[in-house]
C-alpha positions in Angstrom: -136.9 -34.0 -36.5 -136.8 -30.1 -35.7 -134.0 -28.2 -36.7 -132.6 -25.9 -34.2 -132.3 -22.2 -35.1 -128.8 -20.7 -33.8 -129.0 -16.8 -33.2 -125.5 -14.9 -34.2 -123.2 -13.4 -31.2 -121.5 -11.1 -33.4 -121.5 -7.5 -32.7 -122.8 -7.7 -28.9 -119.5 -6.1 -27.9 -120.1 -3.0 -30.2 -122.2 -1.5 -27.7 -119.8 -2.0 -25.2 -116.9 -0.4 -27.1 -119.2 2.7 -28.1 -119.7 3.4 -24.6 -116.1 2.9 -23.8 -115.2 5.0 -26.6 -117.5 7.7 -25.2 -115.9 7.6 -21.8 -112.5 7.9 -23.1 -113.5 10.7 -25.4 -115.3 12.4 -22.3 -112.1 12.0 -20.1 -109.9 13.4 -23.2 -112.2 16.6 -23.3 -111.8 16.6 -19.5 -108.4 16.5 -19.7 -108.2 19.4 -22.3 -110.4 21.3 -20.0 -108.2 21.0 -16.6 -105.0 21.6 -18.9 -106.5 25.1 -20.4 -108.2 26.1 -17.1 -105.2 25.3 -14.8 -102.9 27.1 -17.4 -105.4 30.3 -17.5 -105.7 30.4 -13.8 -101.7 30.6 -13.2 -102.0 33.4 -15.9 -104.8 35.5 -14.6 -102.9 34.9 -11.0 -99.7 36.1 -12.3 -101.5 39.1 -14.0 -103.1 40.1 -11.3 -99.7 39.6 -9.0 -98.2 41.8 -12.0 -101.1 44.4 -11.9 -100.9 45.0 -7.5 -97.3 45.4 -7.9 -97.3 47.9 -10.8 -99.9 49.9 -9.2 -97.9 50.1 -6.1 -94.7 50.9 -7.9 -96.8 53.7 -9.5 -97.5 54.9 -6.2 -94.3 54.3 -4.4 -92.3 56.2 -7.0 -95.0 59.4 -6.9 -94.1 58.9 -3.0 -90.9 59.7 -3.5 -91.5 62.4 -6.1 -93.1 64.2 -3.5 -90.0 63.6 -1.0 -87.6 65.2 -3.4 -89.9 68.0 -4.5 -90.8 68.8 -0.4 -87.0 69.1 -0.3 -86.6 71.3 -2.7 -89.6 73.4 -1.4 -88.2 73.5 2.2 -84.6 74.3 0.3 -86.5 77.6 -1.9 -88.1 78.7 1.9 -84.7 78.0 3.5 -83.4 80.6 0.6 -86.1 83.2 1.3 -85.2 82.8 5.0 -81.4 83.2 4.0 -82.3 86.1 1.6 -83.7 88.0 4.5 -81.6 87.1 6.8 -78.8 88.8 4.8 -81.4 92.0 3.9 -81.4 92.2 7.7 -78.1 92.1 8.5 -77.5 94.9 5.6 -79.9 96.9 7.1 -78.5 96.8 10.6 -75.3 98.6 9.0 -77.3 101.5 8.0 -76.7 102.6 11.4 -72.9 102.1 11.2 -72.1 105.8 11.2 -74.5 107.0 14.0 -72.8 104.0 16.3 -69.3 105.1 15.1 -69.8 108.6 15.7 -71.0 107.4 19.4 -67.6 105.5 19.5 -65.8 108.7 18.0 -67.5 110.6 20.9 -66.2 108.1 23.7 -62.8 108.4 22.1 -62.5 112.1 22.2 -63.6 111.8 26.0 -60.8 109.4 26.7 -58.2 111.4 24.3 -59.7 114.7 26.3 -59.1 113.1 29.7 -55.3 111.9 28.9 -54.9 115.4 27.4 -55.8 116.8 31.2 -54.3 114.3 33.0 -50.7 114.5 31.7 -50.5 118.1 32.7 -49.3 119.2 36.0 -48.8 122.8 38.1 -45.1 121.9 37.3 -46.1 121.9 33.6 -47.4 119.6 30.8 -45.7 116.6 29.4 -45.2 116.6 25.5 -47.5 114.0 25.0 -50.5 116.0 26.2 -50.5 118.2 23.2 -50.6 115.0 20.9 -53.9 113.8 23.4 -55.5 117.2 23.0 -55.0 117.2 19.0 -56.3 113.4 18.9 -59.5 114.9 20.9 -59.9 117.6 18.7 -59.8 115.1 15.6 -62.3 112.8 17.3 -64.7 115.6 18.0 -64.3 116.2 14.3 -65.0 112.6 13.2 -68.1 112.0 15.2 -69.6 115.3 13.7 -68.8 114.1 10.4 -69.9 110.9 10.9 -73.5 112.1 12.5 -73.8 114.2 9.2 -73.4 111.0 7.3 -75.7 109.4 8.8 -78.3 112.5 8.4 -77.6 112.3 4.8 -78.7 108.9 4.5 -75.9 107.7 1.8 -76.1 104.2 3.6 -79.3 103.6 4.1 -80.1 104.8 0.3 -77.6 101.9 -0.8 -79.3 99.3 1.2 -82.6 100.5 -0.2 -81.5 99.7 -3.6 -81.1 96.0 -2.5 -84.7 96.5 -2.1 -85.9 95.6 -5.5 -83.3 92.7 -6.5 -84.4 91.1 -3.2 -87.8 91.2 -3.9 -87.1 90.0 -7.5 -85.6 86.6 -6.0 -88.1 86.2 -3.4 -90.6 86.2 -5.7 -88.7 83.8 -8.2 -88.4 81.3 -5.2 -91.9 81.7 -4.3 -92.9 80.6 -8.3 -90.4 77.8 -7.8 -92.4 76.6 -4.9 -95.5 77.2 -6.8 -94.2 74.9 -9.7 -92.8 72.3 -7.6 -96.4 72.1 -5.3 -98.2 72.5 -9.1 -96.1 69.6 -10.1 -96.6 67.4 -7.0 -100.6 67.9 -7.8 -100.3 66.7 -11.5 -98.7 63.7 -10.1 -101.4 62.9 -7.8 -103.8 63.4 -10.1 -102.0 61.0 -12.6 -101.6 58.3 -9.9 -105.7 58.8 -9.2 -106.6 58.7 -12.6 -104.3 55.3 -13.2 -106.3 53.9 -10.0 -109.7 55.1 -11.0 -109.1 53.7 -14.9 -107.1 50.7 -14.2 -105.4 51.1 -17.4 -101.7 49.9 -16.9 -101.1 50.5 -20.7 -100.4 47.0 -22.3 -100.0 44.8 -19.0 -103.1 43.0 -19.7 -102.1 41.9 -23.0 -98.3 41.1 -22.2 -100.0 38.8 -19.6 -102.9 37.4 -21.1 -102.3 37.4 -24.9 -104.7 36.9 -26.5 -107.3 35.8 -24.0 -107.3 39.9 -23.0 -110.4 40.4 -24.8 -112.1 37.9 -22.4 -110.4 39.3 -19.0 -111.9 42.1 -17.4 -110.5 44.2 -13.9 -113.0 44.7 -11.1 -113.9 48.0 -10.9 -114.9 48.0 -7.1 -111.2 47.4 -6.1 -110.2 50.7 -8.1 -112.5 52.9 -5.9 -110.9 51.3 -2.8 -107.6 51.5 -4.4 -108.3 55.2 -4.9 -109.7 55.6 -1.6 -107.1 54.2 0.2 -104.4 56.7 -1.8 -106.5 59.8 -1.0 -106.7 58.9 2.8 -102.6 59.2 3.1 -102.2 62.7 2.6 -102.8 65.6 5.3 -105.6 68.1 4.4 -105.1 70.5 7.4 -103.7 73.6 6.1 -103.0 74.8 9.7 -101.0 71.7 10.4 -99.0 71.8 6.8 -97.8 75.2 7.7 -96.6 74.1 11.2 -95.0 71.2 9.6 -93.1 73.2 7.2 -92.1 76.4 9.4 -90.7 73.5 11.9 -89.3 71.7 8.9 -87.3 74.8 7.9 -86.5 76.5 11.1 -84.7 73.3 11.9 -82.6 73.7 8.9 -80.7 77.0 10.0 -77.0 77.7 9.0 -74.6 79.2 11.3 -74.8 81.9 9.0 -76.9 83.7 8.0 -79.7 82.3 10.2 -78.2 82.2 13.5 -75.5 85.0 13.5 -73.3 84.1 16.4 -70.7 86.9 16.0 -67.7 84.4 15.7 -64.3 86.1 15.0 -64.5 84.1 11.7 -67.9 85.4 10.5 -66.6 89.0 11.6 -63.6 88.5 9.0 -66.3 86.9 6.5 -68.8 89.9 6.5 -67.0 92.9 7.7 -63.7 92.7 5.9 -63.9 96.2 4.8 -65.6 97.6 8.1 -62.8 100.1 8.3 -63.5 101.6 5.1 -67.2 101.8 5.7 -66.9 103.7 8.9 -65.2 106.6 7.4 -66.4 110.5 8.2 -66.8 113.3 5.4 -65.0 115.8 7.6 -61.6 114.1 8.9 -61.2 110.5 9.7 -57.3 110.0 9.8 -56.3 106.8 10.2 -58.5 103.8 9.6 -58.3 102.2 12.8 -59.5 99.0 13.9 -63.2 98.1 13.9 -65.5 95.3 14.1 -68.9 94.2 14.6 -69.7 91.5 18.0 -73.3 90.3 17.9 -74.2 89.6 21.1 -74.9 85.9 22.0 -78.3 84.0 22.0 -79.7 85.5 25.1 -83.6 86.1 25.1 -84.0 89.6 24.1 -80.4 90.4 23.7 -80.0 87.9 21.0 -77.4 88.9 18.3 -79.5 88.1 15.3 -82.5 85.1 14.1 -84.6 84.7 11.4 -87.5 82.1 11.3 -91.0 81.4 10.3 -92.8 82.0 13.0 -97.1 83.3 13.6 -95.7 86.5 14.4 -93.1 86.5 16.8 -89.3 86.6 16.6 -88.3 83.0 17.6 -86.7 83.3 21.1 -87.9 86.9 21.7 -90.2 88.0 24.4 -91.4 91.3 26.1 -90.8 94.7 24.0 -88.8 93.4 21.4 -91.5 90.7 20.7 -94.2 93.4 20.6 -92.4 96.1 18.4 -91.8 92.8 16.0 -95.3 91.3 15.9 -97.2 91.2 12.3 -100.7 92.6 11.9 -101.9 88.9 12.6 -99.9 87.9 15.7 -102.2 85.1 16.7 -102.6 83.7 13.3 -101.8 80.0 12.2 -97.7 79.8 12.9 -95.8 80.2 9.7 -97.5 83.0 8.3 -94.7 85.1 8.8 -90.7 85.3 8.1 -89.4 87.5 10.6 -85.6 88.5 10.8 -83.8 90.4 13.7 -80.1 91.7 14.2 -78.7 93.4 16.9 -74.7 94.0 18.0 -71.9 96.1 18.9 -69.6 97.9 17.2 -66.2 98.1 18.5 -63.9 100.3 17.9 -60.0 101.5 18.3 -58.7 104.7 17.1 -55.6 106.3 18.2 -55.2 105.7 21.9 -59.0 105.3 22.8 -61.1 102.5 21.8 -65.1 102.3 22.7 -67.9 100.3 21.5 -71.8 101.0 20.7 -75.1 99.2 19.9 -75.8 98.4 16.1 -78.1 99.7 15.4 -77.8 102.7 16.8 -81.1 102.2 18.6 -80.6 98.8 20.0 -83.3 96.1 19.3 -85.6 98.6 17.7 -83.5 99.7 15.0 -83.6 99.1 11.5 -81.9 95.7 11.6 -85.6 94.4 12.1 -87.8 92.8 9.2 -90.8 91.1 8.4 -92.3 89.1 5.4 -95.7 87.6 5.0 -99.0 88.3 6.2 -97.8 91.1 8.2 -97.0 94.5 6.8 -95.9 96.3 9.7 -92.6 97.5 8.3 -94.0 99.3 5.6 -95.9 101.3 7.9 -94.9 104.7 9.1 -93.2 103.9 12.4 -92.8 107.6 13.5 -89.1 108.0 15.0 -88.0 104.5 13.4 -88.8 106.1 10.5 -87.1 109.2 11.1 -83.8 108.7 9.5 -82.8 106.1 6.9 -85.1 103.4 8.0 -83.9 101.3 4.5 -87.1 99.0 4.0 -89.6 101.4 5.0 -91.9 101.6 1.9 -90.8 98.5 0.3 -92.7 95.5 -0.1 -91.3 92.2 1.4 -94.7 90.9 2.5 -95.0 90.4 -1.0 -95.0 87.4 -1.7 -97.2 85.8 0.7 -95.4 82.7 2.2 -98.0 79.9 1.9 -96.1 77.4 3.6 -98.7 74.9 3.3 -97.9 74.6 -0.7 -96.5 70.8 -0.2 -97.6 67.2 0.0 -97.6 65.6 3.6 -98.0 62.0 4.9 -100.6 61.5 7.0 -99.2 59.0 9.3 -101.2 56.4 11.1 -100.9 55.7 15.0 -100.8 51.5 14.4 -99.1 49.3 12.1 -99.2 49.8 9.0 -99.2 53.4 9.9 -101.6 54.5 7.0 -99.3 53.1 4.5 -101.1 52.2 1.4 -102.0 48.5 0.2 -103.3 48.2 -3.7 -105.2 45.3 -4.3 -106.0 44.0 -7.5 -109.3 41.6 -8.6 -109.2 40.2 -12.2 -111.6 37.3 -13.7 -111.3 35.6 -17.4 -113.0 32.8 -19.1 -111.1 30.1 -18.3 -112.1 28.5 -21.2 -110.1 30.4 -23.7 -106.7 29.9 -24.1 -103.6 32.1 -24.5 -104.3 31.9 -28.4 -108.0 32.8 -28.2 -109.0 29.6 -29.1 -112.4 28.1 -26.9 -111.6 24.6 -25.9 -113.2 21.7 -28.2 -115.1 20.6 -25.4 -117.8 23.1 -25.6 -120.3 20.8 -27.5 -123.2 22.1 -26.2 -125.5 24.5 -28.3 -125.4 27.4 -25.5 -121.7 27.5 -25.9 -120.8 26.0 -22.3 -119.3 23.0 -21.2 -122.2 21.0 -20.0 -123.7 18.3 -21.9 -127.5 17.9 -21.1 -129.5 14.3 -21.7 -133.2 14.3 -22.0 -135.8 11.7 -22.2 -133.5 9.1 -20.4 -135.5 8.7 -17.4 -137.5 10.5 -14.8 -135.1 13.2 -14.5 -132.7 14.9 -17.1 -129.0 14.0 -17.1 -126.3 16.6 -17.2 -122.7 16.4 -17.3 -120.4 19.3 -17.0 -117.2 19.2 -18.4 -115.7 22.5 -18.1 -116.0 25.1 -15.2 -118.7 27.8 -16.7 -118.1 30.3 -13.9 -115.4 33.1 -14.5 -111.9 32.5 -13.1 -111.2 34.8 -11.0 -107.6 35.8 -9.1 -106.9 38.1 -6.5 -103.6 40.2 -5.0 -102.3 42.4 -2.8 -99.2 44.7 -2.9 -98.0 47.0 -0.1 -96.4 50.5 -0.5 -94.4 50.8 2.7 -91.2 53.6 4.1 -88.0 51.9 4.8 -84.6 53.5 5.3 -82.2 51.1 5.0 -80.4 50.6 8.7 -82.8 52.6 10.2 -86.2 51.4 11.0 -87.0 53.3 13.5 -87.3 56.4 10.9 -91.6 56.9 10.5 -93.0 56.9 7.1 -92.7 60.7 6.0 -92.6 62.3 2.6 -89.6 64.3 3.0 -87.0 61.2 2.6 -87.5 59.2 -0.9 -87.5 55.9 0.7 -90.5 54.5 -0.3 -90.9 51.3 -1.5 -93.4 48.4 -2.9 -93.9 44.7 -2.6 -96.3 41.9 -3.1 -97.9 40.9 0.2 -100.1 38.0 1.9 -103.9 38.5 1.9 -105.0 38.8 5.6 -108.2 38.4 7.7 -108.4 42.1 7.7 -108.6 41.9 3.8 -111.4 40.2 3.9 -114.0 43.0 4.5 -112.7 44.5 1.7 -112.6 41.8 -0.8 -116.0 40.9 0.1 -116.6 44.1 -1.5 -115.3 42.8 -4.5 -116.5 39.4 -4.8 -118.8 37.2 -2.1 -116.6 34.2 -2.8 -112.8 36.1 -1.9 -113.9 36.0 1.8 -114.7 32.3 2.0 -111.5 31.8 -0.2 -109.2 33.8 1.9 -110.7 32.3 5.0 -110.1 28.8 3.5 -106.5 29.6 2.6 -105.9 30.6 6.1 -106.4 26.6 7.0 -103.3 25.9 4.6 -100.6 24.4 6.6 -97.9 26.8 7.7 -100.7 29.7 6.7 -101.1 31.0 10.2 -103.6 33.8 11.1 -101.5 36.1 9.1 -102.4 35.1 5.7 -101.3 33.0 2.5 -100.7 34.1 -1.0 -103.4 31.7 -2.9 -103.4 30.5 -6.4 
């Protein structure tokens, strides 16, 4: 009888155990992969959001800086106009003695009439001799005031103010130049930041040691820079008009619009009786004041404004005399001042009034600065006596009202308010400690394992994402005046803010230039529940 050989069954489960351990090991590797990738995805998205918001804050602060400095620039131009107005007001007083002489002549006639009227065929009243004496005194006063006007003492005093006024005008002009230079420097600094994409330690703070494998997409920097440069006006003529209208709208009751109210008269001419004095004889000071005519066309009592050569509100002959050398040029090239009023005087028993300046609207109260130099020319009869600013250099400095930064507002939402995109990518297999995942078992340093010689086709098992992890973010720089949404975006009010903003369908075209997958990602995000056509943030 043959013995039957029994085959041992030990070790048969080992093969199944090895396969199971391999699968478990792969599951562990994949778990590590998912953990590191998700963590790095969240981290890189946070970095993209932080970068977009930080750049938007930089732009918003720059726009607020422009608003503050534009206000300061406008204030400097208002200061120039006030200097101009005060000088014009002072120039009007050059003819004070001549106007007073006219008033005194009229009073002399009144006193002479009273002298004649109180005498009858039966005799003269005692007061007649008093009126006759007063008439003689008024005639002497008129002659003395005329001599004083011809001597030019008042004109010389006013002319002494020219140099301080010019120095102040140049100082204000230099202030405008420095403010505008600071705007140019800030704008260049923001442009440099946008182009470089460098925000200090922001990348290191967010990505930690994975910052070395994290990069910022250069295409988005060019797009942000283009957006930034498109929000500013470049039309010089429009900028001049905007600043001229802004400054003219800031007019004060005095000294820009001199309306001749009693309160203003007391403030301006408290020493008027002392100013109206004759070198020969004056007697009692009397009562004197200047009443500037109301604002009625060419009879306007006083105006100052930035124009293209004509006085604001003036027309006819006065406007012709007020035009500068380039009357048809861009608005805002000239600063004009104009003063005209009536000198009212009461002396002894008479009273009268006369125009001030003595030659009415064509007298020395008119003043011009900027592109025009008409007030420096020889004006014949107007320069015959005491024109105070004749030969002065009020047209220096040139005004150059375009020296500010203005917002180029759009006609539809978001009204050209700048947007900021951020696009960053990183190696998702590197954690925050800079350590690569343990699942990178392949020789090429990837997470893909290839099996050859196992059949008709090679096997391949991917344990990690070999593509770089990418993130996109968007921020909006917007203008919001609290309590007034109707206030349109501008660079004269510092109400610019920044916020993160959802990516929308309109952003897909811009994102496609950055990454071909970006548009599809955003389009897919629109399908998220409650996403809607306005877009959603995506992780």
